[in-house]
C-alpha positions in Angstrom: -9.7 -12.5 8.1 -6.2 -12.7 6.5 -6.6 -9.7 4.3 -6.8 -5.9 4.4 -8.6 -3.7 1.9 -6.7 -0.6 1.2 -8.4 2.5 -0.3 -6.4 5.4 -1.6 -6.9 8.4 -3.8 -6.1 8.2 -7.5 -3.2 10.3 -8.8 -3.4 12.2 -12.0 -1.8 10.0 -14.8 -1.1 7.2 -12.3 -1.2 3.9 -14.3 -0.6 1.5 -11.4 -0.2 1.7 -7.7 2.5 0.1 -5.5 1.9 -0.8 -1.9 4.6 -1.3 0.8 4.1 -2.4 4.4 6.1 -2.5 7.6 5.7 -4.6 10.7 8.2 -2.5 12.7 6.5 1.0 12.5 8.3 2.0 9.3 11.8 1.1 10.2 11.9 -1.4 7.3 9.6 -1.6 4.3 8.5 -4.6 2.2 6.9 -4.5 -1.2 3.5 -6.1 -1.1 4.5 -8.1 -4.2 2.1 -6.9 -6.9 1.0 -3.7 -8.5 -2.6 -2.6 -8.5 -4.5 -1.0 -11.3 -6.7 1.0 -9.0 -6.0 3.1 -5.9 -9.6 2.7 -4.8 -9.4 -1.0 -4.1 -6.1 -2.8 -3.2 -6.5 -6.1 -1.5 -3.5 -6.8 0.7 -3.0 -10.5 1.6 -2.0 -12.5 3.6 -2.2 -10.7 7.0 -1.8 -12.1 10.5 -4.5 -11.4 13.1 -3.1 -9.2 15.9 -0.2 -7.7 14.0 -0.1 -4.0 13.2 0.7 -3.2 9.6 2.0 0.2 8.6 1.1 0.8 4.9 2.0 3.4 2.3 1.3 3.6 -1.5 2.9 5.2 -4.5 1.5 5.8 -8.0 3.5 4.6 -11.0 3.4 6.3 -14.4 3.2 9.9 -15.6 6.0 12.2 -16.4 8.1 11.4 -13.2 7.6 7.6 -13.4 6.7 7.3 -9.7 5.0 9.6 -7.2 6.3 10.2 -3.7 5.1 7.6 -1.1 1.9 8.5 0.7 1.9 9.3 4.4 2.0 5.9 6.3 -1.1 4.6 7.9 -1.2 1.9 10.6 -3.9 -0.7 11.2 -4.1 -3.9 13.2 -5.3 -6.9 11.3 -8.2 -8.8 12.8 
């Protein structure tokens, strides 16, 4: 309750991962506030039960500095 565990795929040469979320189906995005050292386990807090969160992630590092954002995924917090 109050959190979502996000699992992504690692990106070659990705040093950190950034997570954004939207509460209006992607019309506006908010940075989750901290960078994660692993794409496999990103704990997103706090969440509100009953709200649908649309989430996307991006890798930081490598030759381009930042990857493209992932395809957005939506989930309702319980």
